[in-house]
Backbone as CSV, one residue per row, in Angstrom:
resi,resn,N_x,N_y,N_z,CA_x,CA_y,CA_z,C_x,C_y,C_z
1,UNK,83.743,100.974,70.159,84.055,100.938,68.745,83.677,99.615,68.089
2,UNK,83.237,98.668,68.858,82.859,97.383,68.300,81.661,97.513,67.368
3,UNK,80.798,98.495,67.626,79.601,98.669,66.812,79.899,99.134,65.401
4,UNK,80.872,100.039,65.212,81.179,100.582,63.888,81.663,99.513,62.917
5,UNK,82.632,98.650,63.280,83.036,97.599,62.341,81.893,96.641,62.015
6,UNK,81.074,96.307,62.985,79.945,95.410,62.719,78.919,96.077,61.801
7,UNK,78.753,97.386,61.964,77.842,98.133,61.090,78.344,98.061,59.653
8,UNK,79.658,98.221,59.460,80.236,98.157,58.116,80.097,96.762,57.512
9,UNK,80.289,95.730,58.339,80.129,94.356,57.857,78.678,94.117,57.445
10,UNK,77.743,94.571,58.270,76.326,94.390,57.957,75.941,95.171,56.705
11,UNK,76.447,96.391,56.586,76.193,97.212,55.401,76.750,96.517,54.149
12,UNK,77.981,96.036,54.225,78.604,95.368,53.078,77.844,94.102,52.694
13,UNK,77.493,93.298,53.680,76.806,92.038,53.397,75.443,92.292,52.748
14,UNK,74.697,93.224,53.312,73.356,93.487,52.782,73.416,94.087,51.383
15,UNK,74.309,95.033,51.163,74.403,95.652,49.841,74.928,94.662,48.807
16,UNK,75.797,93.731,49.208,76.256,92.694,48.275,75.097,91.776,47.886
17,UNK,74.261,91.417,48.852,73.092,90.589,48.543,72.119,91.323,47.630
18,UNK,71.881,92.595,47.930,70.971,93.408,47.109,71.544,93.540,45.694
19,UNK,72.846,93.679,45.593,73.501,93.802,44.294,73.223,92.587,43.414
20,UNK,73.139,91.431,44.038,72.942,90.195,43.286,71.568,90.118,42.620
21,UNK,70.609,90.885,43.110,69.260,90.847,42.532,68.849,92.183,41.916
22,UNK,69.812,93.006,41.610,69.495,94.348,41.124,69.271,94.374,39.617
23,UNK,68.331,93.565,39.138,67.951,93.602,37.729,67.380,94.981,37.444
24,UNK,67.881,95.615,36.411,67.404,96.943,36.076,68.273,98.027,36.696
25,UNK,69.356,97.641,37.330,70.265,98.605,37.935,70.004,98.807,39.412
26,UNK,70.869,99.566,40.033,70.789,99.785,41.473,69.504,100.495,41.885
27,UNK,68.978,101.324,41.017,67.745,102.041,41.329,66.583,101.080,41.569
28,UNK,66.621,99.939,40.943,65.527,98.972,41.071,65.414,98.370,42.469
29,UNK,66.471,98.456,43.256,66.429,97.857,44.598,66.329,98.905,45.713
30,UNK,65.956,100.116,45.343,65.754,101.174,46.336,64.783,100.743,47.443
31,UNK,63.666,100.076,47.137,62.760,99.690,48.233,63.435,98.806,49.283
32,UNK,64.280,97.889,48.843,64.978,97.034,49.805,66.011,97.825,50.608
33,UNK,66.700,98.753,49.963,67.643,99.617,50.689,66.889,100.452,51.713
34,UNK,65.726,100.964,51.327,64.905,101.752,52.250,64.486,100.908,53.451
35,UNK,64.022,99.704,53.177,63.612,98.811,54.264,64.774,98.573,55.226
36,UNK,65.939,98.311,54.689,67.121,98.004,55.491,67.625,99.221,56.269
37,UNK,67.791,100.347,55.586,68.402,101.535,56.207,67.433,102.344,57.066
38,UNK,66.177,102.462,56.613,65.204,103.325,57.289,64.341,102.541,58.272
39,UNK,63.710,101.490,57.778,62.727,100.782,58.605,63.355,99.808,59.594
40,UNK,64.365,99.052,59.158,64.951,98.042,60.036,65.953,98.628,61.015
41,UNK,66.911,99.412,60.521,67.997,99.904,61.379,67.828,101.342,61.851
42,UNK,66.972,102.103,61.210,66.761,103.520,61.551,68.063,104.321,61.469
43,UNK,68.921,103.958,60.526,70.173,104.680,60.322,69.938,105.966,59.542
44,UNK,68.858,106.012,58.752,68.490,107.181,57.950,66.982,107.339,58.073
45,UNK,66.496,108.580,58.080,65.035,108.765,58.102,64.510,108.908,56.669
46,UNK,63.186,108.847,56.529,62.538,108.897,55.213,62.952,110.105,54.387
47,UNK,62.919,111.267,55.009,63.213,112.513,54.288,64.659,112.546,53.815
48,UNK,65.587,112.140,54.680,67.003,112.116,54.317,67.246,111.112,53.198
49,UNK,66.602,109.958,53.288,66.731,108.939,52.260,66.329,109.501,50.897
50,UNK,65.157,110.130,50.826,64.670,110.700,49.564,65.582,111.832,49.094
51,UNK,66.049,112.660,50.024,66.923,113.779,49.655,68.262,113.282,49.106
52,UNK,68.845,112.270,49.744,70.123,111.733,49.262,69.964,111.140,47.859
53,UNK,68.855,110.452,47.643,68.621,109.896,46.309,68.471,111.028,45.286
54,UNK,67.706,112.051,45.621,67.494,113.175,44.700,68.811,113.885,44.384
55,UNK,69.626,114.109,45.408,70.927,114.759,45.196,71.781,113.928,44.250
56,UNK,71.791,112.615,44.459,72.627,111.751,43.618,72.168,111.750,42.170
57,UNK,70.874,111.830,41.948,70.357,111.804,40.583,70.545,113.143,39.883
58,UNK,70.614,114.219,40.654,70.827,115.543,40.069,72.310,115.816,39.810
59,UNK,73.177,115.047,40.438,74.621,115.236,40.297,75.139,114.523,39.053
60,UNK,76.170,115.087,38.438,76.764,114.379,37.302,77.490,113.126,37.802
61,UNK,77.573,112.143,36.948,78.264,110.914,37.314,77.339,109.723,37.225
62,UNK,77.808,108.595,37.717,77.009,107.369,37.598,75.733,107.429,38.438
63,UNK,74.687,106.740,37.968,73.418,106.794,38.691,73.448,105.972,39.980
64,UNK,74.515,105.252,40.243,74.639,104.461,41.464,75.257,105.292,42.601
65,UNK,75.464,106.574,42.358,76.062,107.459,43.348,75.302,107.463,44.671
66,UNK,73.992,107.246,44.643,73.207,107.269,45.877,73.672,106.218,46.878
67,UNK,74.225,105.111,46.397,74.711,104.062,47.294,75.832,104.619,48.169
68,UNK,76.737,105.373,47.571,77.827,105.985,48.329,77.285,107.009,49.330
69,UNK,76.274,107.787,48.927,75.690,108.771,49.842,75.004,108.091,51.025
70,UNK,74.299,106.989,50.768,73.677,106.248,51.868,74.756,105.744,52.827
71,UNK,75.814,105.156,52.283,76.906,104.655,53.114,77.583,105.768,53.905
72,UNK,77.770,106.911,53.259,78.381,108.068,53.931,77.509,108.526,55.103
73,UNK,76.223,108.595,54.877,75.297,109.027,55.923,75.338,108.080,57.117
74,UNK,75.481,106.791,56.845,75.464,105.773,57.901,76.790,105.699,58.637
75,UNK,77.922,105.711,57.895,79.215,105.445,58.547,80.377,106.235,57.959
76,UNK,80.113,107.423,57.434,81.187,108.267,56.939,81.877,107.707,55.702
77,UNK,83.150,108.063,55.533,83.910,107.648,54.360,83.989,106.128,54.249
78,UNK,84.219,105.454,55.350,84.283,103.985,55.325,82.956,103.400,54.838
79,UNK,81.851,103.962,55.286,80.541,103.499,54.849,80.325,103.725,53.365
80,UNK,80.792,104.874,52.864,80.656,105.170,51.432,81.445,104.165,50.594
81,UNK,82.665,103.880,51.006,83.504,102.935,50.263,82.941,101.516,50.326
82,UNK,82.579,101.095,51.517,82.063,99.735,51.701,80.766,99.535,50.915
83,UNK,79.840,100.469,51.030,78.555,100.301,50.344,78.723,100.325,48.829
84,UNK,79.584,101.180,48.316,79.798,101.257,46.873,80.441,99.982,46.336
85,UNK,81.485,99.513,47.005,82.142,98.282,46.561,81.208,97.083,46.664
86,UNK,80.447,97.029,47.741,79.521,95.906,47.926,78.404,95.937,46.894
87,UNK,77.959,97.108,46.512,76.869,97.216,45.544,77.357,96.968,44.120
88,UNK,78.529,97.449,43.790,79.021,97.342,42.413,79.740,96.027,42.125
89,UNK,80.395,95.458,43.123,81.191,94.250,42.903,80.403,93.047,42.427
90,UNK,79.482,92.531,43.222,78.760,91.316,42.814,77.984,91.468,41.506
91,UNK,77.279,92.580,41.331,76.494,92.731,40.098,77.404,92.837,38.879
92,UNK,78.556,93.460,39.034,79.496,93.547,37.910,80.039,92.171,37.545
93,UNK,80.376,91.382,38.570,80.872,90.031,38.309,79.797,89.158,37.665
94,UNK,78.554,89.275,38.138,77.448,88.521,37.534,77.244,88.930,36.079
95,UNK,77.290,90.228,35.811,77.085,90.719,34.446,78.183,90.216,33.513
96,UNK,79.427,90.252,33.973,80.526,89.747,33.148,80.379,88.252,32.885
97,UNK,80.066,87.496,33.922,79.899,86.048,33.766,78.726,85.732,32.843
98,UNK,77.631,86.443,33.022,76.448,86.217,32.189,76.757,86.517,30.731
99,UNK,77.410,87.630,30.486,77.749,88.003,29.108,78.702,86.986,28.498
100,UNK,79.676,86.532,29.262,80.622,85.534,28.764,79.896,84.243,28.410
101,UNK,79.005,83.814,29.273,78.289,82.558,29.078,77.262,82.641,27.954
102,UNK,76.572,83.753,27.866,75.461,83.852,26.918,75.817,84.533,25.603
103,UNK,76.991,85.102,25.507,77.375,85.830,24.298,77.190,85.043,23.021
104,UNK,77.543,83.770,23.045,77.430,82.931,21.855,75.996,82.453,21.617
105,UNK,75.123,82.642,22.597,73.757,82.130,22.512,72.714,83.252,22.440
106,UNK,73.137,84.414,22.035,72.291,85.604,22.089,70.945,85.447,21.368
107,UNK,70.925,84.740,20.259,69.695,84.621,19.468,68.946,83.310,19.684
108,UNK,69.308,82.562,20.696,68.601,81.308,20.957,67.277,81.570,21.657
109,UNK,66.395,80.594,21.570,65.065,80.726,22.164,65.132,80.924,23.680
110,UNK,65.986,80.186,24.363,66.054,80.290,25.824,66.559,81.649,26.268
111,UNK,67.422,82.291,25.482,67.879,83.638,25.842,66.754,84.653,25.657
112,UNK,65.970,84.467,24.613,64.819,85.345,24.388,63.830,85.215,25.541
113,UNK,63.601,83.995,25.993,62.690,83.756,27.117,63.217,84.429,28.381
114,UNK,64.505,84.317,28.653,65.093,84.944,29.853,64.944,86.459,29.779
115,UNK,65.279,87.048,28.636,65.152,88.508,28.501,63.712,88.962,28.704
116,UNK,62.772,88.252,28.111,61.358,88.621,28.257,60.860,88.416,29.678
117,UNK,61.376,87.423,30.362,60.955,87.164,31.745,61.496,88.226,32.703
118,UNK,62.677,88.735,32.435,63.274,89.726,33.326,62.682,91.125,33.140
119,UNK,62.088,91.400,32.006,61.513,92.729,31.754,60.432,93.094,32.768
120,UNK,59.421,92.247,33.033,58.415,92.635,34.024,58.970,92.709,35.446
121,UNK,59.984,91.895,35.736,60.615,91.966,37.061,61.249,93.342,37.240
122,UNK,61.967,93.778,36.229,62.611,95.091,36.285,61.583,96.212,36.405
123,UNK,60.523,96.142,35.627,59.483,97.179,35.686,58.843,97.214,37.069
124,UNK,58.545,96.051,37.627,57.965,95.991,38.972,58.883,96.578,40.020
125,UNK,60.172,96.259,39.934,61.135,96.808,40.891,61.229,98.327,40.769
126,UNK,61.212,98.833,39.548,61.287,100.287,39.361,60.022,100.996,39.839
127,UNK,58.858,100.378,39.657,57.613,100.965,40.170,57.638,100.991,41.707
128,UNK,58.157,99.939,42.322,58.288,99.914,43.783,59.256,100.995,44.250
129,UNK,60.294,101.237,43.478,61.239,102.313,43.802,60.523,103.659,43.802
130,UNK,59.724,103.905,42.771,58.976,105.163,42.703,58.048,105.341,43.889
131,UNK,57.352,104.280,44.273,56.437,104.360,45.415,57.202,104.631,46.714
132,UNK,58.352,103.994,46.880,59.162,104.202,48.092,59.663,105.634,48.180
133,UNK,60.159,106.161,47.079,60.671,107.535,47.081,59.547,108.546,47.259
134,UNK,58.390,108.285,46.669,57.260,109.205,46.825,56.817,109.279,48.280
135,UNK,56.833,108.156,48.981,56.444,108.163,50.403,57.341,109.084,51.221
136,UNK,58.621,109.138,50.871,59.549,109.980,51.618,59.535,111.435,51.207
137,UNK,59.016,111.722,50.012,59.071,113.091,49.493,57.721,113.793,49.476
138,UNK,56.639,113.067,49.347,55.314,113.671,49.253,54.729,113.888,50.651
139,UNK,54.619,115.176,51.042,54.149,115.492,52.388,52.875,116.331,52.398
140,UNK,52.298,116.560,51.232,51.061,117.340,51.177,50.156,116.773,50.093
141,UNK,48.914,117.176,50.124,47.965,116.720,49.102,48.420,117.172,47.714
142,UNK,49.003,118.361,47.625,49.443,118.881,46.326,50.598,118.059,45.763
143,UNK,51.564,117.687,46.594,52.689,116.898,46.081,52.257,115.472,45.738
144,UNK,51.315,114.928,46.495,50.786,113.593,46.179,50.048,113.638,44.843
145,UNK,49.222,114.664,44.644,48.492,114.816,43.386,49.461,115.007,42.220
146,UNK,50.496,115.790,42.422,51.493,116.021,41.377,52.201,114.712,41.010
147,UNK,52.537,113.914,42.004,53.194,112.633,41.745,52.276,111.705,40.963
148,UNK,51.019,111.604,41.377,50.058,110.732,40.687,49.846,111.201,39.250
149,UNK,49.714,112.501,39.062,49.519,113.040,37.708,50.748,112.768,36.833
150,UNK,51.926,112.934,37.384,53.156,112.697,36.632,53.270,111.242,36.211
151,UNK,52.966,110.326,37.128,53.014,108.900,36.795,51.982,108.572,35.717
152,UNK,50.783,109.098,35.859,49.728,108.826,34.871,50.119,109.332,33.491
153,UNK,50.615,110.560,33.409,51.027,111.124,32.126,52.208,110.330,31.567
154,UNK,53.144,109.968,32.436,54.303,109.206,31.992,53.946,107.834,31.452
155,UNK,52.970,107.195,32.056,52.564,105.860,31.616,51.662,105.879,30.392
156,UNK,50.881,106.932,30.229,49.865,106.960,29.167,50.299,107.689,27.898
157,UNK,51.390,108.444,27.970,51.814,109.203,26.791,53.285,108.933,26.495
158,UNK,53.740,109.468,25.389,55.152,109.351,25.028,55.859,110.692,25.281
159,UNK,55.271,111.504,26.127,55.836,112.813,26.456,57.203,112.632,27.123
160,UNK,58.153,113.416,26.700,59.488,113.352,27.286,59.395,113.671,28.782
161,UNK,59.994,112.837,29.641,59.918,113.061,31.086,60.494,114.404,31.542
162,UNK,61.371,114.992,30.738,61.922,116.300,31.114,60.831,117.362,31.189
163,UNK,59.787,117.239,30.355,58.664,118.178,30.432,57.927,118.022,31.763
164,UNK,57.794,116.796,32.217,57.122,116.553,33.497,57.953,117.094,34.660
165,UNK,59.256,116.910,34.581,60.146,117.440,35.615,60.068,118.966,35.625
166,UNK,60.098,119.566,34.441,59.985,121.023,34.334,58.667,121.536,34.888
167,UNK,57.573,120.831,34.573,56.257,121.240,35.090,56.234,121.151,36.618
168,UNK,56.807,120.082,37.156,56.869,119.946,38.614,57.701,121.046,39.249
169,UNK,58.816,121.408,38.614,59.658,122.493,39.128,58.911,123.817,39.095
170,UNK,58.195,124.073,38.031,57.426,125.308,37.911,56.322,125.365,38.983
171,UNK,55.623,124.273,39.146,54.557,124.226,40.175,55.144,124.456,41.567
172,UNK,56.297,123.861,41.821,56.969,124.077,43.112,57.454,125.503,43.291
173,UNK,58.026,126.064,42.216,58.520,127.443,42.282,57.397,128.449,42.512
174,UNK,56.207,128.141,41.986,55.061,129.025,42.168,54.406,128.839,43.538
175,UNK,54.892,127.857,44.284,54.390,127.653,45.650,53.175,126.774,45.770
176,UNK,52.836,126.063,44.711,51.657,125.197,44.756,51.960,123.820,45.329
177,UNK,53.217,123.437,45.412,53.568,122.105,45.937,54.715,122.210,46.908
């Protein structure tokens, strides 16, 4: 039983560290969670990782639900609680402290610079998240092509993403992907 408590400590420590750099929300650090859970520890495989994320995003509730599912998969209820608290605690405290400190300086030049500097970081993290999830979900030439087409249309047009999701569902239902 010595392994289970150490697993929970390692899970808590890593998710707390990831929480501290989760600009753009928890979804932005999916690649690091994947590296930690799938590649480093082999606690979850690629397909399960992508499926747990998809289930969490399709479920009602907060978009950070996938953290609890990852923890549950790794260490049951204790893993779900530990991973959720570790992921939500530090980032929430940072956000509160940042808002308290910067609230009076919202329109200053240095705040504008910080906001503009964090935007590309967030976009890069989210693009890495998409690539990580696609690797776990795309298993055929058709699904890879569908993913590339969806990203291209999403980046080049102002089309509502729900249309792209619907098109992907239709293509899948017809058996093409």
